[in-house]
C-alpha positions in Angstrom: -24.8 2.3 9.4 -22.1 0.4 10.3 -19.6 0.4 7.8 -19.2 -3.0 5.6 -17.0 -5.4 5.3 -15.4 -6.7 2.3 -15.9 -10.3 1.3 -13.7 -12.6 -1.0 -17.0 -11.6 -3.7 -15.8 -7.8 -3.6 -12.3 -8.8 -4.3 -14.1 -11.4 -7.3 -16.1 -7.8 -8.4 -13.3 -6.0 -8.3 -11.2 -8.2 -10.4 -13.7 -8.0 -13.3 -14.1 -3.4 -12.7 -10.2 -3.4 -13.3 -9.7 -5.8 -15.4 -7.9 -4.0 -18.7 -7.4 -1.0 -17.2 -4.7 -2.0 -14.1 -1.9 -4.4 -15.1 -1.7 -7.5 -14.1 1.8 -7.3 -12.8 4.7 -9.8 -13.2 5.9 -12.3 -10.2 9.6 -11.6 -9.9 12.0 -14.6 -8.9 15.3 -14.2 -7.4 17.6 -17.7 -6.9 19.7 -14.9 -5.2 16.5 -14.9 -2.7 15.9 -17.8 -3.0 19.3 -18.8 -1.3 19.4 -16.3 1.0 16.2 -17.1 2.6 16.3 -20.5 2.2 13.3 -20.7 1.2 11.0 -20.3 -2.3 9.9 -16.1 -2.9 7.8 -15.0 -5.3 7.3 -11.2 -5.9 4.2 -9.5 -6.7 5.4 -6.7 -8.4 3.1 -3.7 -7.7 6.4 -1.1 -8.2 4.9 -1.9 -11.9 0.8 -1.1 -12.0 -0.6 1.6 -13.3 1.8 4.6 -11.9 3.8 2.8 -9.6 1.9 1.3 -7.0 -0.8 -0.9 -6.1 -2.9 1.8 -4.6 -4.3 2.0 -8.3 -6.7 -1.4 -8.1 -8.2 -0.5 -4.9 -9.2 3.7 -6.2 -10.2 2.6 -10.2 -12.5 0.0 -8.7 -13.5 2.9 -5.9 -14.3 4.6 -8.6 -15.7 2.3 -11.1 -18.2 0.9 -8.6 -19.5 4.4 -7.9 -23.1 5.6 -9.6 -22.1 7.8 -12.3 -24.4 10.6 -11.6 -22.4 9.9 -8.0 -18.5 10.0 -9.9 -19.3 13.0 -11.8 -19.7 15.3 -9.1 -15.9 15.1 -8.4 -13.2 13.0 -6.5 -11.4 14.3 -2.9 -9.0 12.1 -1.1 -5.7 12.7 0.9 -3.1 11.2 0.5 1.3 11.2 1.2 1.3 10.3 -2.1 0.7 6.5 -4.0 -3.0 6.9 -3.7 -2.9 10.5 -4.7 -1.5 9.4 -8.3 -4.5 6.6 -8.4 -7.0 8.6 -7.8 -5.8 11.1 -9.8 -4.8 8.7 -12.4 -8.4 7.0 -11.9 -10.1 10.1 -12.4 -8.5 11.3 -15.0 -9.6 7.6 -16.9 -13.6 8.6 -16.0 -13.3 11.7 -17.1 -13.9 13.7 -14.0 -12.2 16.2 -11.5 -10.2 15.2 -8.3 -8.7 17.3 -5.4 -6.0 15.4 -3.4 -5.0 16.7 -0.4 -1.2 16.3 0.5 1.0 17.2 2.9 3.9 19.7 2.0 7.1 17.3 3.1 5.7 14.8 0.0 7.9 12.9 -1.9 8.7 15.9 -5.0 8.1 13.2 -7.7 4.5 11.7 -6.1 3.2 15.8 -5.6 4.7 16.2 -9.6 2.9 13.4 -11.0 -0.4 13.9 -8.9 -0.5 17.2 -10.5 0.5 15.9 -13.7 -2.6 13.9 -14.4 -4.5 16.9 -14.0 -6.0 16.6 -9.9 -5.6 20.2 -7.8 -3.8 19.2 -5.5 -3.9 20.9 -1.7 -0.6 21.1 0.1 -1.3 21.2 4.1 1.4 21.4 6.9 1.1 17.9 9.7 2.1 19.8 11.9 -0.9 22.4 12.4 -3.6 21.0 10.1 -5.4 17.0 9.6 -5.6 16.1 6.3 -9.4 14.6 7.0 -11.0 17.8 8.6 -9.7 19.6 4.4 -11.3 16.5 2.6 -14.0 16.5 4.3 -14.4 20.4 3.9 -13.6 20.2 0.3 -16.5 17.5 -0.4 -18.9 19.1 1.4 -18.0 22.7 -0.3 -18.1 20.8 -3.8 -20.5 18.1 -3.6 -17.3 15.6 -4.1 -17.0 11.8 -3.8 -14.4 11.1 -0.2 -12.4 8.4 -1.4 -9.9 7.5 1.8 -6.4 5.9 0.8 -8.1 2.4 3.2 -10.6 2.5 5.6 -13.2 1.8 2.7 -14.8 -1.9 1.3 -14.5 -1.2 -2.4 -10.6 0.8 -1.7 -9.7 -2.9 0.4 -11.2 -5.1 -2.0 -9.5 -3.8 -4.6 -5.9 -4.5 -2.7 -6.9 -7.6 -2.7 -7.5 -8.1 -6.1 -2.9 -8.2 -6.0 -3.5 -11.3 -3.9 -5.7 -13.2 -5.5 -3.6 -12.9 -9.0 -0.8 -14.0 -7.1 -1.6 -17.1 -5.9 -3.5 -17.8 -9.1 0.0 -17.3 -10.7 2.0 -19.7 -8.5 -0.7 -21.9 -6.7 -0.9 -22.1 -2.8 1.3 -20.7 -0.6 2.7 -21.1 3.2 3.0 -17.4 3.9 1.8 -14.3 2.3 3.8 -10.6 3.8 2.9 -7.0 2.8 3.1 -3.8 3.8 0.9 -2.1 6.2 0.5 1.7 6.0 -3.3 2.2 7.1 -3.8 -1.4 6.3 -6.1 -1.4 3.1 -3.6 -3.5 1.1 -3.4 -6.3 4.5 -6.7 -6.8 4.7 -7.5 -7.2 1.0 -4.3 -9.6 1.1 -6.2 -11.1 4.2 -9.9 -12.1 3.0 -8.2 -13.0 -0.7 -5.3 -15.6 0.9 -8.1 -16.9 3.6 -10.7 -18.2 1.1 -7.6 -18.8 -2.3 -4.8 -20.3 0.7 -6.4 -21.4 3.4 -3.4 -23.1 4.8 -1.7 -19.7 4.2 -0.3 -17.3 6.8 -0.8 -13.8 6.3 2.0 -11.4 7.4 1.8 -7.7 8.0 4.8 -5.9 8.4 5.4 -1.9 9.2 8.2 0.1 9.7 10.1 0.4 14.1 9.5 3.9 13.8 5.8 3.4 12.6 3.8 0.2 14.7 1.0 1.2 15.4 -0.9 -1.2 13.8 1.1 -3.8 15.3 1.2 -2.8 18.8 -3.1 -2.6 18.1 -2.9 -6.0 16.4 -1.3 -7.1 19.9 -3.5 -5.5 22.5 -6.7 -5.6 20.2 -7.3 -2.2 21.2 -6.9 0.7 18.1 -3.9 2.3 18.9 -3.3 6.1 17.5 0.4 7.2 16.9 0.9 11.2 18.3 2.1 12.3 14.9 3.5 10.8 12.0 6.7 8.7 12.1 10.0 9.9 10.9 10.6 6.7 8.8 11.3 6.8 5.3 8.9 4.3 4.1 6.5 7.4 3.3 3.1 5.5 1.7 2.8 4.2 6.1 3.3 6.9 8.3 -0.5 6.8 8.7 -1.4 8.1 12.5 -3.6 4.3 13.0 -5.4 1.6 11.1 -8.9 2.4 10.2 -12.1 1.0 11.4 -12.3 -1.7 8.7 -9.1 -2.2 8.4 -8.1 -2.9 12.2 -11.2 -5.8 12.5 -9.8 -7.0 9.2 -6.3 -7.2 11.1 -7.5 -9.0 14.0 -9.5 -11.3 12.5 -7.5 -12.1 9.7 -4.2 -11.3 10.0 -2.0 -14.0 11.8 0.8 -11.8 12.6 2.8 -8.8 12.5 6.1 -7.8 12.6 8.1 -4.8 12.1 11.5 -3.9 10.6 13.7 -0.6 10.9 14.9 1.9 8.2 18.3 0.3 7.8 16.4 -2.9 6.2 14.6 -0.9 3.8 18.2 0.9 2.9 18.9 -3.3 2.3 16.3 -4.0 0.7 15.9 -1.1 -1.8 19.4 -1.5 -2.7 19.1 -5.5 -2.8 16.0 -4.9 -5.2 18.4 -2.6 -7.6 21.8 -4.3 -7.3 20.5 -7.7 -7.5 17.1 -7.7 -9.3 17.7 -5.0 -11.1 14.2 -3.6 -10.0 13.5 -0.1 -8.9 11.6 -0.1 -5.8 10.6 2.1 -3.1 11.3 2.3 0.9 7.1 1.6 1.9 7.4 -1.0 -1.4 10.3 -3.1 0.3 8.5 -3.5 3.9 7.6 -7.0 2.8 10.5 -7.6 1.6 12.6 -6.5 4.0 11.4 -8.4 6.5 12.1 -11.8 5.0 15.4 -10.3 3.7 16.4 -9.3 7.2 15.1 -11.9 8.9 11.7 -10.2 11.2 10.4 -12.8 9.6 12.3 -17.2 9.0 10.2 -19.2 6.7 11.1 -23.4 7.6 13.2 -24.7 5.1 11.8 -25.0 1.1 8.5 -22.3 2.3 6.4 -21.2 -0.7 6.7 -17.3 1.1 4.7 -14.6 -1.3 6.1 -11.0 -1.0 3.7 -7.7 -2.0 6.2 -5.7 -3.6 3.6 -2.2 -3.3 5.3 0.4 -5.0 8.0 1.8 -6.7 8.1 5.6 -6.7 11.1 6.9 -5.0 12.1 10.1 -5.2 15.8 10.6 -6.7 17.2 11.6 -4.1 16.2 9.2 -1.9 17.2 6.7 -4.3 20.6 7.9 -4.6 20.9 8.1 -1.0 20.0 4.7 -0.2 22.3 3.5 -3.1 25.8 5.1 -1.4 24.5 3.6 1.5 21.9 5.5 4.1 24.7 7.1 5.7 23.2 10.2 7.4 20.3 12.0 7.3 18.0 11.0 4.3 16.6 13.3 2.0 13.4 14.5 3.0 11.2 12.6 1.8 
């Protein structure tokens, strides 16, 4: 059976499920940022979401959409960090067990938070094992339901609620930028934006070192990286888009761009030193594209930017604030 592509009706249903549980995160603005970009920039602050990232929206929506008898058998997921925390927290809220497959080199803060939410963490070496295979083995052994990090209609619809809130709060946009790992946030963003602000250009932003979806978008053929990219954007170390996200990105997204890790360092520093906000490297991919000039809005344009997360290890934050010289800390 071909997986179902989510629609705007699914985003609307997701909004009803997460209402009162997920935070309606604030829209942040900065006159300094506007002056640098030459446009009016609206930042959707998903770094202030529960568990520190937009991922809570998709995880909670997916569990809420399950039949109670199915959900009660437990949840299994695989993730480098934010999806892991999101599934762990959502599972705790529903009172069901969760098992999360995480890479051994995942940021310590994300590992600790996932366990803190009550999940059982199964660590693996990315060079020796595939996380999808480990998760499906656990699923088969336990009868738990698999909640993938991005390639699932309910996950995508849940992520699309962030863009829906942003457009509802600030009105129509000329362009809307979202970070890209596996494409769940970008896909959901595009589904919401193309209905609520039809003239809006939707732009995805990847790290230069992990440009699989950018290449897939341009060639219209799914590109898979041979190994996880060595970018400081740990949430974007995916190997390829999923079946659903690839189709949605090709159908609805207007442009894909990439930014170097140096631009992520600059964007995290800008957020911290100018806006007094803690954002993680993956979380500022879209902001970095605007700050660094990878995307150049027209003068006075209305630009939406989804800040996807703020779960940054203290050692990584210290390295970034010190200027990002030398090799970055692990995670």
